[in-house]
N, C-alpha and C positions, 0 to 999 in steps of 0.2 A: 386590488391585492398587490402586495409587494413580497418578493422573496426576502426572507430574513436569515437564510443560512443554508448550508448543505446538511441534509439529514443523513444520507448514506449513499453508497454505490453498491451495485450488485454484480457479482461474477457468477456465471453459470457454467458448469462443467460436469463431466461424468464423475462418478463417485471416487475413483482413484485419483484423478486430478484435483478434485475438491479437497481430499484429505491432504494431498501434497501442498496445495495452496494454503490450507489452514495452518499446517506446520510451519510453512515459510513465513506467513504474516505474524504468527505468534513468536516463533523462535528467532527470526532474523529482524523483522521490522519492529516487533515489540508490542503488537496489539494483544489484547487479552480476550480469551474465549468467555462467553457469558450467556445469559438467558436468551433463548429463542422460543417464541410461542410454538405450541405443538401443531405445526402445519402438517398436512398429509405427506408432503415431500421431505426428503432429508436435506440437511444443510447446517450451517453454522452462522452465528452472529459474532463478530469480533469487535471489541470495544476499544476506544481511546477515552480513558476516563469513564464517565457515565454514559457516553454516547456509543450506540451500536453503529459504527461508521462504515463497516464492511459487512455485507451480507453475502454469504457463499451459498448458492442454491444448486441442488442436483438437477442436471438436465434430465428430461424424460427420455426413456429408451427410444431411439430413432429420431429424436428431436433435431431438426436442422433449422438454421436461420433462413428466412426468406431470401431468395436470390437477389431481390431488388434492394435489400437493406445494405447500405454501404457502411463499413466499419470506419468511423472517423476517430475513435478513441485513441489517444496517444499516451497519456499518463495521468496518474493521480498524484497529488502532492499533499504531504502531511507536514504539519508544524511539529517539530520534535525538540527534544532536549538530550544532552549527553552525547555529543557527536563522537567522542573518542570510543565510548562503549559500543555504539552502533557500528563504527568502522571496524572495531575488533571482531564483532559478530559477523559482519560481511566477509572479512578476510578469513576468519576461521572456517566459514562455510564455503569458501572459495567462490564467492559471488563477485563477478567483475563489476566494478562501478567506476564512475568518474566523479570528480569533485570540482566545484566552482565556487569562488568567492564573489559575491555581487556587492560592489562598493556602494551603490546607491541605496540598497536596502540593508546593507551591513549584515548579510547572512551567508552562511555556508550552505551549499546545496550538494546533495549526493544523488546521483542518478544511476539506476540499474533496472533490470527487468525481473519479474517474478517467474516462477517455473512455467507458466502458461504463455509467457512472452509479453505480458502487460507492462507498460512503463511505470516506474515508481520514482518519485522525487521526494526527498526528505529535506526539509528546511530547518536550519538551526540559527537561533539568534546570535548576534555578534559575540555575546559573552561566551558562547559555546565554540566559536571558531578558533582554530589554531592561529596564533599571530603570524605564522609563516604563510598563511593563506591570504593575508591582507596585503594589498599593493603597497610598495615602498613608501 
């Protein structure tokens, strides 16, 4: 068996946080809400094109993570287009972010956190990067 790609990642939270995360990933990051099978629990599937890449699942009342589970998650990275539009949305929403140009891969990267504190990285191809970002 070989892994051939990433299907999705899942964030679990209480209902209020779930709705906040949905709004953030739709309005700021640019994912699209879409079909989610009729599971017994509440939640959302957010799409990048035809792929439901982010699943948001409502935590059960009183649900706690096992104490022995170490959280090693740092960030998720998305391949994106239209850096200027995304930066405008981040600025308009007063989301603090940092930007880096990576010469080796010729891409612009934006880093920030979502409302739950999860790291988010957006990668833009060279054609989308501002010439001022590129080294001299």
